[in-house]
OpenMM code with the backbone's topology and positions (N, CA, C; nanometers):
from openmm import Vec3, app, unit

residues = "MET SER MET ILE ASP LEU ASN LEU TYR SER ALA THR SER SER ARG GLU GLU GLY PRO LEU ILE THR TYR ASP LEU SER ALA HIS ASP ARG VAL ILE GLU PRO TYR THR ASP GLU GLU GLY ASN GLU THR LEU GLY GLY GLN ILE GLY TYR VAL ILE ALA TYR LEU LEU MET VAL ALA PHE ILE LEU PHE GLY PHE VAL PHE TRP".split()
positions = [
    Vec3(0.0898, -0.1083, -0.0086),
    Vec3(-0.0006, 0.0014, -0.0051),
    Vec3(0.0939, 0.1041, -0.0068),
    Vec3(0.0598, 0.2216, -0.0840),
    Vec3(0.1500, 0.3389, -0.0913),
    Vec3(0.1034, 0.4199, 0.0122),
    Vec3(0.2073, 0.5085, 0.0599),
    Vec3(0.1860, 0.5926, 0.1768),
    Vec3(0.2105, 0.7420, 0.1379),
    Vec3(0.1289, 0.8187, 0.2075),
    Vec3(0.1445, 0.9805, 0.1667),
    Vec3(0.2880, 1.0324, 0.2313),
    Vec3(0.3412, 1.1008, 0.1543),
    Vec3(0.4833, 1.1581, 0.1783),
    Vec3(0.4229, 1.2696, 0.2729),
    Vec3(0.4493, 1.2255, 0.4151),
    Vec3(0.4189, 1.3274, 0.5145),
    Vec3(0.5300, 1.4507, 0.5350),
    Vec3(0.6355, 1.4425, 0.4999),
    Vec3(0.7319, 1.5654, 0.5076),
    Vec3(0.6885, 1.6548, 0.4058),
    Vec3(0.6429, 1.6313, 0.2903),
    Vec3(0.5965, 1.7358, 0.2050),
    Vec3(0.4565, 1.7989, 0.2250),
    Vec3(0.3730, 1.6954, 0.2846),
    Vec3(0.2403, 1.7395, 0.3486),
    Vec3(0.2647, 1.8419, 0.4613),
    Vec3(0.3306, 1.8256, 0.5481),
    Vec3(0.3595, 1.9104, 0.6658),
    Vec3(0.4201, 2.0246, 0.6229),
    Vec3(0.5257, 2.0330, 0.5227),
    Vec3(0.5886, 2.1471, 0.4858),
    Vec3(0.4987, 2.2427, 0.4034),
    Vec3(0.4035, 2.1860, 0.3380),
    Vec3(0.2998, 2.2779, 0.2481),
    Vec3(0.1752, 2.2721, 0.3114),
    Vec3(0.1484, 2.2366, 0.4355),
    Vec3(0.0081, 2.2489, 0.5105),
    Vec3(-0.0422, 2.3794, 0.5207),
    Vec3(0.0387, 2.4829, 0.5283),
    Vec3(-0.0122, 2.6278, 0.5326),
    Vec3(-0.0174, 2.6982, 0.4013),
    Vec3(-0.0340, 2.6387, 0.3075),
    Vec3(-0.0475, 2.7120, 0.1750),
    Vec3(-0.1956, 2.7329, 0.1646),
    Vec3(-0.2346, 2.8469, 0.0686),
    Vec3(-0.3620, 2.8849, 0.0653),
    Vec3(-0.4496, 2.7825, -0.0203),
    Vec3(-0.3860, 2.7335, -0.1216),
    Vec3(-0.4567, 2.6254, -0.2027),
    Vec3(-0.4661, 2.4859, -0.1434),
    Vec3(-0.4229, 2.4774, -0.0397),
    Vec3(-0.3964, 2.3400, 0.0284),
    Vec3(-0.2703, 2.2893, 0.0297),
    Vec3(-0.2477, 2.1771, 0.1086),
    Vec3(-0.1229, 2.1106, 0.1010),
    Vec3(-0.0907, 2.0363, -0.0031),
    Vec3(0.0186, 1.9990, -0.0548),
    Vec3(0.0629, 1.9155, -0.1628),
    Vec3(0.0567, 1.7780, -0.1112),
    Vec3(-0.0081, 1.6859, -0.1893),
    Vec3(-0.0294, 1.5598, -0.1415),
    Vec3(0.0420, 1.4704, -0.2448),
    Vec3(0.1503, 1.3905, -0.2229),
    Vec3(0.2190, 1.2910, -0.3109),
    Vec3(0.2198, 1.1523, -0.2409),
    Vec3(0.2416, 1.0504, -0.3191),
    Vec3(0.2558, 0.9214, -0.2697),
    Vec3(0.3953, 0.8457, -0.2842),
    Vec3(0.4434, 0.8001, -0.1673),
    Vec3(0.5653, 0.7428, -0.1859),
    Vec3(0.5470, 0.6066, -0.2412),
    Vec3(0.5972, 0.5773, -0.3728),
    Vec3(0.5798, 0.4617, -0.4293),
    Vec3(0.7123, 0.3796, -0.4356),
    Vec3(0.8101, 0.4178, -0.3418),
    Vec3(0.9271, 0.3534, -0.3262),
    Vec3(0.9276, 0.2232, -0.2551),
    Vec3(0.8373, 0.1947, -0.1864),
    Vec3(0.8174, 0.0661, -0.0950),
    Vec3(0.7940, -0.0438, -0.1771),
    Vec3(0.8242, -0.1630, -0.1485),
    Vec3(0.8250, -0.2832, -0.2038),
    Vec3(0.6834, -0.3507, -0.2096),
    Vec3(0.5703, -0.2917, -0.1631),
    Vec3(0.4607, -0.3529, -0.1434),
    Vec3(0.3980, -0.3877, -0.2867),
    Vec3(0.4324, -0.3182, -0.3886),
    Vec3(0.3712, -0.3523, -0.5215),
    Vec3(0.4451, -0.4668, -0.5818),
    Vec3(0.5522, -0.5308, -0.5060),
    Vec3(0.6225, -0.6366, -0.5808),
    Vec3(0.5803, -0.7700, -0.4938),
    Vec3(0.5528, -0.8681, -0.5947),
    Vec3(0.4964, -0.9918, -0.5314),
    Vec3(0.6034, -1.0834, -0.5435),
    Vec3(0.6647, -1.1173, -0.4395),
    Vec3(0.7792, -1.2133, -0.4182),
    Vec3(0.7277, -1.3512, -0.3973),
    Vec3(0.8199, -1.4368, -0.4721),
    Vec3(0.7681, -1.5951, -0.4334),
    Vec3(0.8074, -1.6315, -0.2878),
    Vec3(0.7226, -1.7334, -0.2389),
    Vec3(0.7867, -1.7888, -0.1078),
    Vec3(0.9206, -1.8632, -0.1111),
    Vec3(0.9986, -1.8411, -0.0273),
    Vec3(1.1185, -1.8948, -0.0235),
    Vec3(1.1412, -1.9407, 0.1005),
    Vec3(1.2481, -2.0508, 0.1232),
    Vec3(1.2786, -2.0947, 0.2464),
    Vec3(1.4049, -2.0173, 0.3041),
    Vec3(1.4549, -2.0639, 0.4055),
    Vec3(1.5458, -1.9911, 0.4825),
    Vec3(1.6790, -1.9415, 0.3830),
    Vec3(1.7236, -2.0273, 0.2998),
    Vec3(1.8382, -2.0272, 0.2204),
    Vec3(1.8030, -1.9275, 0.0806),
    Vec3(1.6728, -1.8919, 0.0622),
    Vec3(1.6373, -1.8028, -0.0587),
    Vec3(1.5877, -1.8757, -0.1536),
    Vec3(1.5861, -2.0223, -0.1575),
    Vec3(1.5391, -2.1031, -0.2730),
    Vec3(1.3819, -2.0964, -0.2697),
    Vec3(1.3271, -2.0983, -0.3746),
    Vec3(1.1847, -2.1072, -0.4115),
    Vec3(1.1506, -2.2486, -0.3602),
    Vec3(1.0387, -2.2654, -0.2934),
    Vec3(0.9903, -2.3865, -0.2340),
    Vec3(0.9061, -2.4392, -0.3545),
    Vec3(0.8807, -2.5840, -0.3506),
    Vec3(0.7748, -2.6455, -0.4445),
    Vec3(0.6469, -2.6047, -0.4227),
    Vec3(0.5960, -2.5819, -0.2945),
    Vec3(0.4773, -2.5232, -0.2704),
    Vec3(0.4495, -2.4032, -0.3127),
    Vec3(0.5464, -2.3162, -0.3007),
    Vec3(0.5293, -2.1710, -0.3628),
    Vec3(0.5396, -2.1716, -0.5093),
    Vec3(0.6061, -2.2684, -0.5735),
    Vec3(0.5874, -2.2805, -0.7375),
    Vec3(0.4434, -2.3167, -0.7782),
    Vec3(0.4034, -2.4219, -0.6993),
    Vec3(0.2739, -2.4744, -0.7364),
    Vec3(0.1673, -2.3669, -0.7131),
    Vec3(0.1827, -2.2906, -0.6088),
    Vec3(0.0891, -2.1598, -0.5773),
    Vec3(0.0958, -2.0784, -0.6778),
    Vec3(0.2068, -2.0338, -0.7198),
    Vec3(0.2125, -1.9360, -0.8291),
    Vec3(0.1501, -1.9999, -0.9706),
    Vec3(0.1504, -2.1229, -0.9935),
    Vec3(0.0955, -2.1776, -1.1085),
    Vec3(-0.0575, -2.1682, -1.0926),
    Vec3(-0.0996, -2.2134, -0.9778),
    Vec3(-0.2452, -2.1994, -0.9491),
    Vec3(-0.2934, -2.0560, -0.9606),
    Vec3(-0.2292, -1.9690, -0.8921),
    Vec3(-0.2854, -1.8403, -0.9065),
    Vec3(-0.2812, -1.7642, -1.0412),
    Vec3(-0.2001, -1.8131, -1.1280),
    Vec3(-0.1873, -1.7599, -1.2512),
    Vec3(-0.2913, -1.8279, -1.3393),
    Vec3(-0.3092, -1.9565, -1.3198),
    Vec3(-0.4219, -2.0231, -1.3901),
    Vec3(-0.5517, -1.9691, -1.3602),
    Vec3(-0.5851, -1.9298, -1.2298),
    Vec3(-0.7055, -1.8666, -1.1905),
    Vec3(-0.7296, -1.7237, -1.2612),
    Vec3(-0.6211, -1.6517, -1.2462),
    Vec3(-0.6375, -1.5314, -1.3144),
    Vec3(-0.6655, -1.5217, -1.4463),
    Vec3(-0.5955, -1.6153, -1.5378),
    Vec3(-0.6177, -1.6433, -1.6808),
    Vec3(-0.7583, -1.6878, -1.6889),
    Vec3(-0.8006, -1.7949, -1.6126),
    Vec3(-0.9472, -1.8242, -1.6173),
    Vec3(-1.0429, -1.7366, -1.5983),
    Vec3(-1.0255, -1.6346, -1.5008),
    Vec3(-1.1273, -1.5355, -1.4586),
    Vec3(-1.1337, -1.4305, -1.5827),
    Vec3(-1.0139, -1.4211, -1.6438),
    Vec3(-1.0282, -1.3021, -1.7522),
    Vec3(-1.0926, -1.3766, -1.8646),
    Vec3(-1.0650, -1.4951, -1.9001),
    Vec3(-1.1195, -1.5452, -2.0117),
    Vec3(-1.2732, -1.5703, -1.9861),
    Vec3(-1.3196, -1.6126, -1.8576),
    Vec3(-1.4534, -1.6209, -1.8331),
    Vec3(-1.5455, -1.4676, -1.8457),
    Vec3(-1.4521, -1.3843, -1.8241),
    Vec3(-1.5300, -1.2403, -1.8440),
    Vec3(-1.5335, -1.2017, -1.9588),
    Vec3(-1.4459, -1.2459, -2.0626),
    Vec3(-1.4398, -1.2140, -2.2032),
    Vec3(-1.5590, -1.2956, -2.2853),
    Vec3(-1.5465, -1.4295, -2.2364),
    Vec3(-1.6638, -1.5098, -2.2911),
    Vec3(-1.8057, -1.4960, -2.2579),
    Vec3(-1.8355, -1.4749, -2.1342),
    Vec3(-1.9627, -1.4845, -2.0651),
    Vec3(-2.0274, -1.3537, -2.0313),
    Vec3(-1.9497, -1.2388, -2.0603),
    Vec3(-1.9914, -1.1114, -2.0156),
    Vec3(-2.0236, -1.0350, -2.1209),
] * unit.nanometer
topology = app.Topology()
chain = topology.addChain("A")
for resn in residues:
    res = topology.addResidue(resn, chain)
    for name in ("N", "CA", "C"):
        topology.addAtom(name, app.Element.getBySymbol(name[0]), res)
């Protein structure tokens, strides 16, 4: 989830037009990382989960195009 840049918000909060609001998108919450073990290797369960997730995603998209 992106967060509001509070430093810029508080520095510009006294403006007549209102404060400037920007979002800090540098966080890693937009990156989906595969499940790994302690050594950093992807596990078999994580790989199977990714395959199932992508198959479900494709199935829902195709279902939407065909039946909508």
